[in-house]
C-alpha positions as CSV (number, residue, x, y, z in Angstrom):
1,M,89.4,159.4,171.2
2,V,88.4,156.2,169.5
3,N,91.2,153.7,169.0
4,C,91.3,153.4,165.2
5,C,93.0,150.0,164.9
6,G,92.8,148.6,168.4
7,L,96.6,148.3,169.0
8,V,97.2,151.0,171.6
9,S,97.7,150.2,175.2
10,E,95.4,152.2,177.5
11,K,98.0,152.1,180.2
12,N,100.1,154.5,178.2
13,Q,103.3,152.5,178.4
14,P,106.4,154.5,177.9
15,V,107.8,154.6,174.4
16,P,111.6,154.7,174.0
17,L,111.9,157.4,171.4
18,K,112.3,160.8,173.2
19,S,113.4,163.3,170.6
20,I,114.4,163.8,166.9
21,S,117.0,166.4,165.9
22,V,117.4,167.1,162.2
23,E,120.2,169.1,160.5
24,L,119.5,170.1,156.9
25,Q,122.3,171.3,154.7
26,V,121.4,172.6,151.3
27,R,123.9,173.1,148.4
28,D,122.2,174.7,145.4
29,H,119.6,172.0,144.4
30,V,120.7,169.2,146.7
31,A,120.0,168.6,150.4
32,S,121.8,166.4,153.0
33,V,119.6,165.5,155.9
34,S,121.0,164.2,159.2
35,S,118.4,162.9,161.7
36,C,119.4,162.0,165.2
37,L,116.9,159.9,167.2
38,Q,117.3,159.7,171.0
39,Y,116.1,156.5,172.6
40,V,116.0,155.5,176.3
41,N,114.8,152.2,177.8
42,E,112.6,153.2,180.8
43,E,111.5,149.6,181.3
44,E,112.8,147.3,184.0
45,R,113.6,144.7,181.4
46,P,115.7,144.6,178.2
47,L,114.0,146.3,175.3
48,E,113.7,146.0,171.5
49,A,112.2,149.0,169.8
50,V,110.7,149.0,166.3
51,F,110.1,152.3,164.4
52,V,108.5,152.4,161.0
53,F,108.8,155.8,159.4
54,P,108.5,157.7,156.1
55,L,111.3,159.1,154.0
56,P,111.1,160.9,150.6
57,A,110.9,158.3,147.9
58,D,113.9,159.6,146.0
59,A,116.1,159.9,149.1
60,A,119.4,158.0,149.1
61,V,120.1,156.8,152.7
62,C,123.9,156.9,153.0
63,H,124.8,156.7,156.7
64,F,123.4,154.9,159.8
65,S,125.1,154.8,163.1
66,A,124.4,154.4,166.8
67,R,126.0,155.7,170.0
68,I,125.6,154.0,173.3
69,G,127.4,155.8,176.0
70,E,130.9,156.4,174.6
71,Q,130.7,153.5,172.1
72,E,129.8,154.4,168.5
73,I,128.7,151.7,166.1
74,V,128.7,152.7,162.4
75,A,126.5,150.4,160.3
76,E,127.5,149.0,157.0
77,V,125.5,148.1,153.9
78,Q,125.0,144.4,153.3
79,D,122.7,142.1,151.4
80,K,119.4,142.4,153.1
81,Q,118.9,138.7,154.1
82,S,122.4,138.5,155.4
83,A,121.9,141.7,157.4
84,R,118.6,140.3,158.9
85,D,120.3,137.0,159.8
86,Q,123.2,138.9,161.5
87,Y,120.7,141.1,163.4
88,D,118.7,138.0,164.6
89,D,121.9,136.3,165.7
90,A,123.1,139.3,167.6
91,V,119.8,140.0,169.4
92,S,119.3,136.3,170.3
93,S,122.7,136.2,171.8
94,G,122.2,139.3,173.9
95,Q,124.3,141.7,171.8
96,Q,123.1,145.2,170.9
97,A,122.2,145.5,167.3
98,F,120.6,148.0,164.9
99,L,118.9,147.2,161.5
100,L,117.6,149.7,158.9
101,E,115.8,148.4,155.9
102,E,113.6,149.7,153.1
103,S,110.1,148.3,152.6
104,E,109.9,145.7,149.9
105,E,106.6,147.3,148.6
106,S,107.3,151.0,148.7
107,S,110.6,152.9,148.6
108,D,109.3,155.7,150.9
109,V,108.8,153.5,154.0
110,F,111.7,152.4,156.2
111,K,111.8,150.2,159.3
112,L,114.4,150.7,162.1
113,S,114.9,147.9,164.7
114,V,116.9,148.8,167.8
115,G,117.8,145.6,169.7
116,C,118.8,144.8,173.2
117,L,118.8,148.0,175.2
118,S,119.4,147.3,178.9
119,P,117.2,148.8,181.5
120,G,117.9,152.6,181.8
121,Q,120.2,152.5,178.8
122,K,120.2,155.4,176.3
123,A,120.9,155.1,172.5
124,S,121.4,157.8,169.9
125,I,120.6,156.8,166.3
126,T,121.8,158.9,163.4
127,I,120.4,158.4,159.9
128,V,121.7,160.5,157.0
129,Y,120.1,160.8,153.6
130,I,120.6,163.0,150.5
131,I,117.9,164.2,148.1
132,E,117.3,166.4,145.1
133,L,115.0,169.3,145.9
134,S,111.9,169.4,143.7
135,V,111.0,172.6,141.8
136,Q,107.5,174.1,142.4
137,A,105.2,176.1,140.2
138,D,106.5,179.4,141.6
139,D,110.1,178.2,141.1
140,A,110.6,177.5,144.8
141,L,112.7,174.4,145.7
142,R,110.7,172.2,148.1
143,F,112.0,170.1,150.9
144,C,109.6,168.0,152.9
145,L,110.4,166.2,156.2
146,P,107.6,163.7,156.4
147,A,106.0,163.1,159.7
148,V,102.8,161.5,158.6
149,L,102.7,157.9,157.4
150,N,99.3,157.0,156.0
151,P,98.1,153.5,156.5
152,R,98.6,151.8,153.1
153,Y,95.3,150.1,152.2
154,T,95.8,146.3,151.6
155,P,92.9,144.1,150.2
156,A,92.2,141.2,152.5
157,V,93.2,138.7,149.7
158,S,96.8,139.9,149.9
159,A,98.9,139.0,152.9
160,A,101.9,141.2,151.8
161,G,102.3,144.9,152.2
162,V,104.1,147.7,153.9
163,P,104.3,147.5,157.7
164,E,101.0,148.1,159.5
165,V,100.8,151.2,161.6
166,S,98.4,151.8,164.5
167,S,97.2,154.7,166.6
168,A,98.1,156.7,169.6
169,S,96.6,159.9,170.9
170,V,99.8,161.9,171.3
171,I,103.3,161.7,170.0
172,P,105.6,161.5,173.0
173,Y,108.7,163.0,171.3
174,T,109.7,166.4,169.9
175,L,111.5,167.7,166.8
176,S,114.2,170.2,166.4
177,L,115.4,171.3,162.9
178,S,118.3,173.5,161.8
179,V,118.8,174.5,158.2
180,E,121.9,175.8,156.5
181,V,121.9,176.9,152.8
182,R,124.9,177.5,150.6
183,S,124.3,178.5,147.0
184,S,126.1,179.8,143.9
185,D,123.0,181.9,143.5
186,R,121.6,184.7,145.7
187,I,119.0,183.5,148.3
188,S,115.8,185.5,148.1
189,K,113.8,183.9,151.0
190,L,113.0,180.7,152.8
191,E,109.4,179.9,153.9
192,S,107.8,177.0,155.7
193,S,104.5,175.4,156.6
194,C,105.7,175.5,160.2
195,P,106.9,178.5,162.4
196,L,110.6,179.4,161.8
197,D,113.0,181.7,163.6
198,P,114.2,184.7,161.5
199,L,116.4,183.8,158.5
200,E,120.1,184.8,159.2
201,F,122.4,185.6,156.3
202,L,126.1,184.7,157.0
203,D,127.7,186.6,154.1
204,A,127.2,190.0,152.4
205,Q,126.3,188.3,149.0
206,H,123.3,186.4,150.6
207,T,124.5,183.1,149.3
208,H,125.0,181.6,152.8
209,A,122.2,181.5,155.3
210,K,120.8,179.5,158.3
211,V,117.5,179.2,160.1
212,N,115.9,177.1,162.8
213,L,112.4,175.6,163.3
214,S,110.8,177.5,166.2
215,S,111.1,175.6,169.4
216,G,108.2,173.5,170.8
217,H,107.1,172.0,167.5
218,R,105.2,168.7,167.9
219,F,106.1,166.4,165.0
220,D,102.5,165.7,164.1
221,K,102.6,167.0,160.5
222,D,105.0,167.2,157.6
223,V,107.5,170.0,157.8
224,E,107.8,171.8,154.4
225,L,110.4,174.3,153.4
226,F,110.4,176.4,150.3
227,L,113.7,177.9,149.2
228,Y,113.7,180.8,146.7
229,Y,116.8,181.8,144.7
230,E,117.0,185.0,142.6
231,N,118.0,183.2,139.4
232,S,116.3,179.8,139.9
233,H,116.3,179.0,136.1
234,H,120.0,179.4,135.7
235,P,121.6,176.2,134.3
236,S,124.5,174.8,136.3
237,A,127.1,172.1,136.4
238,V,129.0,170.6,139.3
239,V,131.9,168.2,139.1
240,E,132.7,166.2,142.2
241,A,136.0,164.4,142.8
242,G,135.9,160.6,143.3
243,A,136.7,158.9,146.5
244,S,140.5,158.4,147.0
245,V,140.0,154.9,148.4
246,A,137.7,153.7,145.5
247,E,139.0,151.9,142.5
248,S,139.8,154.1,139.5
249,G,137.3,153.4,136.7
250,S,134.5,152.7,139.1
251,L,131.5,155.0,139.7
252,M,132.8,156.0,143.1
253,G,136.4,156.3,142.0
254,D,136.0,158.6,139.0
255,P,134.7,162.2,139.1
256,A,130.9,162.6,138.9
257,L,129.0,165.3,137.1
258,M,125.6,166.8,137.9
259,I,124.0,169.0,135.2
260,S,120.9,171.1,135.9
261,L,119.1,172.4,132.8
262,Y,116.0,174.5,132.4
263,P,114.7,174.2,128.8
264,E,113.2,177.4,127.5
265,F,110.9,176.9,124.6
266,P,110.4,179.6,121.9
267,A,107.6,182.0,122.8
268,D,105.8,181.6,119.5
269,V,105.5,177.9,120.0
270,M,104.3,178.1,123.6
271,S,101.5,180.6,122.6
272,S,99.7,177.9,120.7
273,L,98.4,175.3,123.1
274,A,97.1,171.9,121.8
275,S,93.4,171.7,120.9
276,Q,93.4,167.9,120.7
277,G,93.9,165.1,123.2
278,E,92.2,162.5,125.4
279,F,92.0,163.7,129.0
280,I,91.2,161.1,131.7
281,F,90.7,162.2,135.3
282,V,91.1,159.5,138.0
283,V,89.9,160.6,141.4
284,D,90.4,158.8,144.7
285,R,87.0,158.3,146.4
286,S,88.2,156.2,149.3
287,G,87.2,157.0,152.9
288,S,90.4,158.9,153.6
289,M,89.3,161.5,151.0
290,G,86.7,162.6,153.5
291,C,89.6,164.0,155.6
292,K,90.2,167.8,155.7
293,M,92.9,169.3,153.5
294,H,94.6,170.8,156.6
295,H,94.0,171.5,160.3
296,G,92.5,175.0,159.9
297,N,88.9,175.7,160.7
298,D,88.1,176.8,157.1
299,A,89.6,173.7,155.5
300,Q,87.7,171.9,152.8
301,M,87.4,168.1,152.7
302,R,89.7,166.6,150.2
303,I,86.9,165.3,148.1
304,E,85.3,168.8,148.0
305,S,88.5,170.3,146.7
306,A,88.7,167.6,144.1
307,R,85.1,168.4,143.0
308,D,86.0,172.1,142.6
309,T,89.1,171.2,140.6
310,L,87.2,168.9,138.3
311,L,84.8,171.8,137.6
312,L,87.8,174.0,136.5
313,L,89.3,171.2,134.4
314,L,86.0,170.4,132.6
315,K,85.5,174.1,131.8
316,S,89.1,174.5,130.6
317,L,89.2,171.6,128.1
318,P,89.4,172.5,124.4
319,M,86.3,171.8,122.2
320,G,86.6,168.6,120.2
321,C,88.9,166.7,122.6
322,Y,87.9,163.5,124.3
323,F,87.5,163.0,128.1
324,N,86.3,160.7,130.8
325,I,86.3,160.7,134.7
326,Y,87.0,157.7,136.9
327,G,86.3,157.3,140.6
328,F,88.0,154.5,142.6
329,G,88.2,153.0,146.0
330,S,87.7,149.3,146.8
331,R,86.0,149.3,143.4
332,F,85.9,151.8,140.5
333,E,83.4,153.4,138.1
334,S,83.6,155.7,135.1
335,F,81.3,158.4,134.0
336,F,81.2,157.0,130.4
337,P,81.9,153.5,129.1
338,Q,84.8,155.0,127.1
339,S,86.1,158.5,126.6
340,V,83.6,160.8,124.8
341,V,83.9,163.9,122.6
342,Y,83.9,167.1,124.7
343,S,80.7,169.1,124.0
344,E,78.1,171.1,125.8
345,D,76.0,168.0,126.4
346,T,78.8,165.7,127.6
347,M,80.3,168.5,129.8
348,E,77.0,169.2,131.5
349,E,76.4,165.5,132.1
350,A,79.8,165.1,133.7
351,L,79.3,168.2,135.9
352,K,76.1,166.8,137.3
353,R,77.9,163.6,138.3
354,V,80.8,165.5,139.7
355,K,78.5,167.3,142.1
356,S,77.4,164.0,143.6
357,M,80.9,162.6,144.1
358,R,81.5,161.5,147.7
359,A,84.4,159.8,149.6
360,D,82.3,156.6,149.8
361,M,84.1,153.9,147.9
362,G,85.9,152.2,150.8
363,G,89.6,151.4,150.4
364,T,92.3,152.5,148.0
365,E,92.9,150.2,145.0
366,I,94.2,152.1,142.0
367,L,95.6,149.2,140.0
368,Q,92.3,147.9,138.6
369,P,91.1,151.3,137.2
370,L,94.5,151.9,135.6
371,K,94.4,148.4,134.0
372,H,90.9,149.2,132.6
373,I,92.0,152.6,131.3
374,Y,95.1,151.1,129.6
375,S,92.9,148.4,128.0
376,Q,90.9,151.1,126.1
377,P,92.1,151.9,122.6
378,C,93.7,155.4,122.2
379,Y,92.2,157.8,119.7
380,P,94.4,158.7,116.7
381,D,95.8,162.3,116.9
382,H,94.5,162.7,120.4
383,P,97.4,162.0,122.8
384,R,96.2,160.4,126.1
385,Q,96.8,162.5,129.2
386,L,96.1,160.9,132.6
387,F,95.4,163.0,135.7
388,I,95.4,161.0,138.9
389,F,94.3,162.5,142.3
390,T,94.9,160.5,145.4
391,D,96.0,160.8,149.0
392,G,98.4,158.0,148.2
393,E,97.4,155.3,150.6
394,V,98.1,152.1,148.5
395,W,100.1,149.1,149.4
396,N,101.3,147.8,146.0
397,T,103.2,150.9,144.9
398,K,105.9,149.1,142.8
399,E,103.2,147.1,140.9
400,V,101.4,150.3,140.1
401,L,104.6,152.0,138.8
402,D,105.5,149.0,136.7
403,L,102.0,149.2,135.0
404,V,102.4,152.9,134.3
405,K,105.9,152.4,132.9
406,S,104.7,149.6,130.6
407,H,102.3,152.1,128.9
408,V,104.6,155.1,128.8
409,Y,104.6,155.3,125.0
410,S,100.8,155.6,124.8
411,H,100.1,158.3,127.4
412,R,101.5,160.9,129.9
413,C,100.6,160.6,133.6
414,F,100.2,163.7,135.8
415,S,99.8,162.9,139.5
416,F,98.6,164.8,142.5
417,G,99.3,163.9,146.1
418,I,96.6,165.3,148.4
419,G,97.2,166.0,152.0
420,E,100.0,165.1,154.4
421,G,101.3,161.6,154.2
422,A,100.6,161.0,150.5
423,S,103.1,158.4,149.3
424,T,106.0,160.2,147.6
425,A,107.0,156.9,146.0
426,L,103.6,156.6,144.4
427,I,103.0,160.2,143.3
428,T,106.5,161.0,142.0
429,G,106.9,157.5,140.6
430,M,103.7,157.6,138.5
431,A,104.7,161.0,137.0
432,R,108.3,159.8,136.4
433,E,107.3,156.5,134.8
434,G,104.5,158.1,132.8
435,S,106.6,161.0,131.5
436,G,104.4,163.6,133.3
437,H,104.7,165.9,136.3
438,A,104.0,165.4,140.0
439,Q,102.4,167.9,142.4
440,F,101.8,167.7,146.2
441,I,98.9,169.7,147.8
442,T,99.6,170.0,151.5
443,G,98.8,172.4,154.3
444,T,96.8,175.4,153.1
445,D,97.8,174.9,149.4
446,R,95.0,175.3,147.0
447,M,94.7,172.4,144.6
448,Q,93.4,174.3,141.6
449,P,96.6,176.4,140.7
450,K,98.8,173.3,140.8
451,V,96.4,171.3,138.7
452,M,96.0,174.0,136.1
453,Q,99.8,174.3,135.8
454,S,99.9,170.5,135.0
455,L,97.1,171.1,132.5
456,R,99.3,173.7,130.8
457,F,102.1,171.1,130.6
458,A,99.6,168.6,129.1
459,L,98.5,171.1,126.5
460,Q,102.0,172.3,125.5
461,P,103.4,170.9,122.3
462,A,105.0,167.5,122.6
463,V,108.7,167.3,122.7
464,D,110.4,164.5,120.9
465,N,113.7,163.3,119.5
466,I,115.5,164.3,122.7
467,S,119.2,163.7,122.7
468,V,122.2,164.7,124.9
469,D,125.6,165.3,123.3
470,W,128.9,165.8,125.1
471,S,132.0,167.7,124.0
472,V,135.1,167.0,126.1
473,P,138.8,167.2,125.6
474,E,140.7,164.3,124.0
475,G,141.4,161.5,126.5
476,V,138.2,162.2,128.4
477,T,134.9,160.3,128.0
478,V,131.5,160.9,129.6
479,D,129.2,158.0,130.6
480,M,125.6,159.2,131.3
481,L,124.3,157.5,134.4
482,S,120.7,159.0,134.4
483,P,117.9,157.3,132.5
484,S,117.3,158.7,129.0
485,I,115.3,161.9,129.1
486,N,111.9,161.2,127.5
487,T,110.0,164.3,128.5
488,L,110.7,168.0,128.9
489,F,108.4,170.8,130.1
490,Q,108.8,174.6,129.7
491,G,110.9,176.0,132.5
492,Q,111.1,172.7,134.4
493,R,114.5,171.4,135.6
494,A,116.1,168.4,133.9
495,L,118.8,166.8,136.0
496,I,121.6,164.7,134.4
497,Y,124.2,162.6,136.2
498,A,127.3,161.4,134.5
499,Q,130.7,159.7,135.2
500,I,133.8,161.3,133.8
501,K,136.5,158.8,132.7
502,G,140.1,159.4,131.7
503,Q,142.2,162.5,131.9
504,S,143.0,165.5,129.7
505,S,146.6,166.7,129.3
506,G,145.6,170.3,128.9
507,Q,142.0,171.5,128.4
508,T,139.7,171.6,131.4
509,E,136.5,172.7,129.7
510,G,133.6,170.7,128.4
511,S,130.0,171.2,127.2
512,V,126.7,169.4,127.1
513,T,124.1,170.0,124.5
514,L,120.4,169.2,124.8
515,K,118.7,168.8,121.5
516,Y,115.0,168.1,120.8
517,R,112.2,168.9,118.3
518,L,109.2,171.0,119.3
519,K,106.4,171.2,116.8
520,D,108.8,170.2,114.0
521,Q,111.2,173.0,115.1
522,P,114.8,171.9,116.2
523,V,115.7,173.4,119.5
524,T,119.2,173.4,121.2
525,N,120.2,174.2,124.8
526,Q,123.9,174.2,125.6
527,L,125.9,174.5,128.8
528,Q,129.6,174.9,129.3
529,F,131.3,173.4,132.4
530,T,134.7,173.0,133.9
531,L,136.2,169.5,134.5
532,K,137.9,170.7,137.6
533,P,136.2,169.2,140.7
534,A,134.5,171.5,143.1
535,E,135.4,171.7,146.8
536,D,134.7,168.6,148.9
537,T,131.0,167.9,148.7
538,G,131.1,164.6,150.7
539,L,130.4,162.4,147.7
540,T,126.8,163.7,147.5
541,I,126.6,163.7,143.7
542,H,128.2,160.3,143.5
543,R,125.7,158.8,145.8
544,L,122.7,160.5,144.1
545,A,124.1,159.2,140.8
546,A,124.4,155.7,142.3
547,R,120.8,155.9,143.6
548,S,119.6,156.8,140.1
549,V,121.4,153.8,138.6
550,I,120.1,151.5,141.3
551,R,116.5,152.6,140.8
552,S,116.8,152.0,137.0
553,L,118.2,148.5,137.7
554,E,115.4,147.8,140.1
555,L,112.8,148.7,137.4
556,Q,114.6,146.4,135.0
557,E,114.5,143.6,137.6
558,R,110.8,143.9,138.2
559,A,110.2,143.9,134.4
560,G,111.5,140.3,134.4
561,G,113.8,138.5,132.0
562,A,116.6,136.1,131.8
563,D,119.2,138.3,133.4
564,M,117.4,138.9,136.8
565,E,120.1,137.3,139.0
566,N,122.8,139.4,137.4
567,I,120.8,142.6,137.8
568,R,120.2,141.8,141.4
569,R,123.9,141.2,141.9
570,R,124.8,144.6,140.3
571,I,122.2,146.3,142.6
572,V,123.8,144.9,145.7
573,E,127.4,145.6,144.5
574,L,126.6,149.2,143.7
575,S,124.6,149.7,146.9
576,V,127.5,148.4,149.0
577,Q,130.1,150.3,147.0
578,A,128.3,153.6,147.2
579,G,127.0,153.0,150.7
580,V,123.4,153.8,149.8
581,S,120.2,151.9,150.4
582,S,118.4,149.7,147.9
583,A,115.5,147.2,147.8
584,H,118.1,144.3,148.2
585,T,120.3,145.7,150.9
586,A,120.1,147.0,154.5
587,F,122.2,148.8,157.1
588,I,123.4,146.6,159.9
589,G,125.4,147.5,163.0
590,V,126.3,145.2,165.9
591,N,128.0,146.3,169.1
592,K,130.6,143.5,169.3
593,D,132.7,145.3,171.9
594,S,130.1,145.3,174.6
595,K,131.6,143.9,177.7
596,Q,128.5,142.0,178.8
597,T,125.5,140.5,177.0
598,V,122.0,141.5,177.9
599,K,120.1,138.8,179.7
600,G,116.4,138.2,180.2
601,P,113.4,138.1,177.9
602,L,113.1,141.1,175.5
603,L,110.2,143.5,175.7
604,Q,109.0,144.8,172.3
605,R,107.8,148.4,171.9
606,R,106.4,150.2,168.8
607,V,107.2,153.8,168.3
608,P,104.4,156.1,167.1
609,V,104.6,158.0,163.9
610,A,101.9,160.5,162.9
611,R,99.2,159.1,160.7
612,M,96.2,160.5,158.9
613,M,92.9,158.5,159.1
614,G,90.4,159.8,156.5
615,A,87.6,157.4,157.6
616,F,86.8,159.4,160.7
617,G,85.5,162.9,160.2
618,G,84.9,165.3,163.1
619,P,87.0,167.1,165.6
620,G,90.1,165.3,166.7
621,M,89.5,162.4,164.3
622,N,91.4,163.6,161.3
623,K,94.7,162.4,162.5
624,C,95.9,159.3,164.3
625,V,99.3,158.4,165.3
626,G,100.8,155.1,164.2
627,M,103.0,152.4,165.6
628,A,104.6,149.6,163.7
629,P,103.6,146.2,165.0
630,R,106.2,143.6,165.7
631,M,106.9,141.7,162.6
632,M,107.9,138.0,162.4
633,R,111.6,137.5,162.5
634,R,112.3,136.0,159.1
635,S,109.9,138.2,157.1
636,P,110.0,141.6,158.8
637,M,108.0,143.4,156.1
638,Q,105.0,140.9,156.1
639,C,101.6,141.8,157.6
640,D,99.1,139.1,158.6
641,I,95.6,138.8,157.3
642,Q,94.1,140.3,160.4
643,S,96.2,143.4,160.0
644,N,95.1,143.8,156.4
645,R,91.5,143.6,157.5
646,M,92.1,146.3,160.1
647,R,93.7,148.6,157.4
648,M,90.8,147.9,155.1
649,E,88.2,148.8,157.7
650,C,90.1,151.9,158.8
651,D,90.0,153.2,155.2
652,S,86.3,152.5,154.7
653,V,83.4,154.6,155.7
654,S,81.8,151.6,157.1
655,F,83.5,151.0,160.5
656,K,80.8,149.8,162.8
657,R,82.9,147.0,164.3
658,M,86.0,149.3,164.7
659,A,84.3,152.2,166.5
660,P,81.0,151.1,168.1
661,R,80.8,154.3,170.2
662,M,80.6,156.4,167.1
663,M,77.5,154.6,165.9
664,R,75.5,156.5,168.4
665,R,76.2,159.7,166.4
666,S,73.8,160.3,163.5
667,P,75.6,161.1,160.2
668,M,75.6,164.8,159.6
669,P,74.2,165.8,156.2
670,E,76.8,167.6,154.0
671,A,76.1,171.3,154.1
672,E,75.9,173.1,150.8
673,P,79.1,175.2,150.9
674,Q,79.2,178.9,150.1
675,K,80.1,179.2,146.4
676,D,83.3,180.9,145.6
677,P,82.4,183.8,143.1
678,L,85.1,182.7,140.8
679,L,83.9,179.1,140.7
680,Q,80.3,180.4,140.4
681,L,81.3,182.4,137.3
682,I,83.2,179.5,135.8
683,S,80.4,177.1,136.4
684,L,78.1,179.2,134.2
685,Q,80.4,179.2,131.2
686,K,79.4,177.1,128.2
687,A,81.7,174.4,126.7
688,A,82.4,176.6,123.7
689,G,83.7,179.4,125.9
690,C,80.8,181.9,126.1
691,W,78.4,183.0,128.8
692,E,74.6,183.6,128.6
693,L,73.1,186.8,129.9
694,N,71.0,185.8,132.9
695,A,70.3,186.6,136.6
696,S,72.9,184.1,137.8
697,L,75.7,185.8,135.9
698,A,74.5,189.2,137.0
699,A,74.6,188.0,140.6
700,V,78.3,187.2,140.3
701,F,78.9,190.9,139.4
702,G,76.7,192.1,142.3
703,K,74.1,193.3,139.8
704,T,70.5,192.6,138.9
705,E,69.7,191.1,135.5
706,D,68.0,194.3,134.4
707,Q,71.0,196.4,135.4
708,V,73.3,194.3,133.2
709,T,70.8,194.1,130.3
710,N,70.0,197.8,130.2
711,Q,73.7,198.7,129.7
712,K,74.0,196.5,126.6
713,A,74.3,198.3,123.2
714,V,71.4,197.4,120.9
715,Q,73.7,195.9,118.1
716,V,75.6,193.7,120.5
717,D,74.5,190.1,120.9
718,G,73.6,189.1,124.5
719,S,76.1,186.3,124.7
720,V,78.9,188.5,123.4
721,W,78.0,191.2,126.0
722,A,77.9,188.6,128.8
723,T,81.2,187.0,127.8
724,V,83.0,190.4,127.6
725,L,81.7,191.3,131.1
726,A,82.9,187.9,132.4
727,L,86.4,188.6,131.0
728,I,86.5,192.1,132.3
729,W,85.5,190.8,135.8
730,L,88.2,188.1,135.8
731,Y,91.0,190.5,134.8
732,A,89.9,193.2,137.1
733,F,88.9,191.3,140.3
734,K,90.7,187.9,140.1
735,S,94.0,188.7,138.5
736,D,95.8,187.1,141.4
737,Q,94.2,183.7,140.5
738,Q,94.8,184.0,136.8
739,V,96.6,180.6,136.7
740,E,93.3,179.0,137.6
741,W,91.1,180.7,134.9
742,Q,93.7,181.2,132.2
743,F,92.2,178.5,129.9
744,V,88.7,179.6,130.6
745,A,89.6,183.1,129.5
746,M,91.5,181.8,126.4
747,K,88.4,179.8,125.3
748,S,86.1,182.8,125.8
749,A,88.4,185.2,123.9
750,S,88.7,182.8,121.1
751,W,84.9,182.4,121.0
752,I,84.5,186.2,120.9
753,R,86.9,186.5,118.0
754,S,85.0,183.8,116.1
755,Q,81.8,185.8,116.4
756,K,83.4,188.9,114.7
757,P,81.1,191.2,116.5
758,N,80.5,194.9,115.6
759,G,81.2,197.6,118.2
760,L,83.5,195.5,120.3
761,S,85.6,198.4,121.5
762,Q,82.5,200.3,122.7
763,C,81.3,197.0,124.3
764,V,84.5,196.9,126.4
765,C,84.1,200.6,127.4
766,D,80.5,199.9,128.5
767,G,81.5,196.9,130.4
768,N,84.2,198.8,132.3
769,A,81.7,201.5,133.1
770,L,79.1,198.9,134.5
771,L,81.7,197.1,136.6
772,G,83.8,200.1,137.6
773,C,87.0,198.8,135.9
774,Q,89.6,200.0,133.5
775,V,90.5,196.8,131.6
776,T,91.8,197.3,128.0
777,E,90.8,195.4,124.9
778,D,94.4,194.2,124.4
779,M,94.5,192.8,128.0
780,L,91.4,190.7,127.2
781,G,93.0,189.2,124.1
782,I,90.1,189.9,121.9
C-alpha cells in the first residue's frame, strides 16, 4: 500500500493503544457514552502518546480519568492555556499527566495527550460524553461512534487548522461495544451498520433492553446504531434535580427541564407544497468525492451518487422557480452566472453538465463558493434554499458556520454529509445555523431518499412567528436555556432546555405551549409536565443544557463585539461549573502521588485513527489510517506549512510526488454504469411533468414502441398516454421508492389534470392491461 502522507514508519513500531471498550446507555432520546482506552508502553524508554480522534460535534464531554495500576486520576476542567501549562510542567518534571482538549478549528475533533508512561507501564483512560440522538427520516434515533477522521483540507496559505493525520496500513487495536436502552416508550427494534448480537429485553414491557457489538470488530469504520420506539413522535418532558453541592440559583443547582416536541402541521396545509423558490445545489467535487460510498463491491463513487441525486432534484423542481448548481474544490464554478428560471431549456442544459461532473477539483474549500452565493441578490417571493453535498473535509469549520449564520434571514441551508468521516460539526452546524436540516449518508444508505425528504422540507410552507410560552405555579419561573426556535419541520423533533427557579407551595404541574403561524394559520402545540424531578439521571440534562448555552456563547464571541472578554469568562465559568468541554477549556489530570519521577528522554508515538482518502481509487486505497503528528508544545493545535501541503496533495487527484509508484498505472476510463430503470424513466420526463411517447420510454416498460403505441386509444394524446403509463409503472413497480419519485409524480399528475383529457378512465384501464397492473385512477392522483 502506498504511504499517503509519508509519515508511517516501515519498521511497524508498536503503538501504545491496545483496545477501546465503549458502554452506551440510552435514556429515551439521550445517550451517555463511556469509552475506555487501554494503553501500554512496550518501549524500553519513557513514552508520550498523542491520540487525535473524532467525537460527534454536539457531544458534551463531561468526564476524563486515568488509572495507572491502583492509582486513579480524575481530571478537572480548567482554562485551556492553564491546563496546557500544567501538563507541560508535569511532563517536563517526569510526572505522569493527561490532557484532553477540543480542536480550536472544529468542535468534532479532540486531542488526547498521555505523558510519561514508564517502560512496561499500562494506563487505562476513560472518557465520558453525553449527546442527543438525532431523528432520521424513518423516525429512528441514530447514534454514531465515529472511527473515521477525514484529513481536513487546508490551503497552503494557511498555517492553522485541525491536527494533521497520517496513514497506517492496519489499526492495531480492537473495539468492544455494549448498549443498554431504557425508555418510557416501548422499544421496537435496534439495528446497526455493524454485526450485533441478538437484542435482549430485560422486562416484559420491552422498555429495557441490551445488546453487544459482535466480537472481533476492527474499528476501521463508523459504528452506527438505529433505535426504533413504537411511539417515536410522542412529546415528552423530563425534570432533573440539581446537584446538591451546587449553589442554588445556578444552572447546576436548580432543576433542569428537557422538552421534546414533535410539531404536527394540519393535513390541508401540508398537501399544498410551495411552487416558488430559488434552489441552489452546491456539490463537493474534491478528489475525495472519487471515493466509494461504502466498502461493498457494488458501491457507487460518491460523485456518481451525487450526479444521480441531482437528476432527481432537477426533475422534481416546480415550474417557474429559480435554480443554479455549483461545484467546488480548490476552486469553484457555477452552471449559470446567476440563478435562472426553471424551464425545459435550462433543465436540459443543467442535466448535460451534471453528466460531465467529476471529482477533479482538488482540495475542499467551501468558504469562497458560499461567499459568492450570498453576494448574489435574492429574488422577491422566491425564498432561497441551499443544498450542500460534501464529505466534510474542511479545516475552517467555525468560519464557515459563522458565514452561514450571518445570512440566516435570507435563506435556509440543507446539508448532506457523504461517507464515513464527514465532519459532524460542519454538516449539523450548517443546517443549524441556516435553519435547515442535516442528513448523513453512510454505509449502504442511498443518498436519494434522504435528499428528497429534505426537498419536501424545503417545499413545505414556511413557519414564522414561533414563540414558546410557559405556565407554571406561583413562585416558580422558567428560564429558557436553548436558543430561540427559528425553524420547524413537520414531524421533526424540537428540543428545549430550561432552568426551573423558585418553589411552589402546592401545585406540581406546569405546561409549555409552542405557537407559530403556518400559511397565515395560527397553530398551537401544548404539553403538560410535572415539576417533580425524575429519578437520578446523573446530571445529564443539566450538562446538555450547559453545552447548549456554551455553544451559543461561543457563536456570540466569534461574531465579535465589545463584550468579548466577558463572554469568554462566562464560557470558562460555565464549562468549569458544569464539568463539560468547551473551546476555551481542557481536561487536565496529573499523578502527583507517584512515588518516583520518570527519568530519561521521552519517546513520542502517534496513535492511528481510521481515515478515508478519496484521492486514491482502486482496491485497498479507499481508506487510510491516520496518526496525529507531534505538535509544538505551546500551540498543540497548529500544523506547519509542510503538513498543509501534504493534506492538500492528498485531497487532490494530482499526486505524482506523493505516490510515484502509482504513476505507472494508466488511468482507467470511467465505465458507463448500467442505468437504473427508475432513473432512466425520470431522466425522460420533461420539466413540465409529462413524458413523450418514444422507444426509450417503451424500453423502460420492457416493450417496443409499436407495442405501446398500438394500445393507445385514438382520442388520447400521445403525451397524456405516455404520462399515464409512467405513473402506473411507478406506483405498480417502484412503490417502495416512492419517497424518491413523489415530486416527479405530483408534477405529472398536475400536468395531466391541466390537459383535461377525454377518456382518462379508459386510458388508465388500457395502461393497466398493457403493463399487467391494477392501479386505480384515485391512486394516481389524476
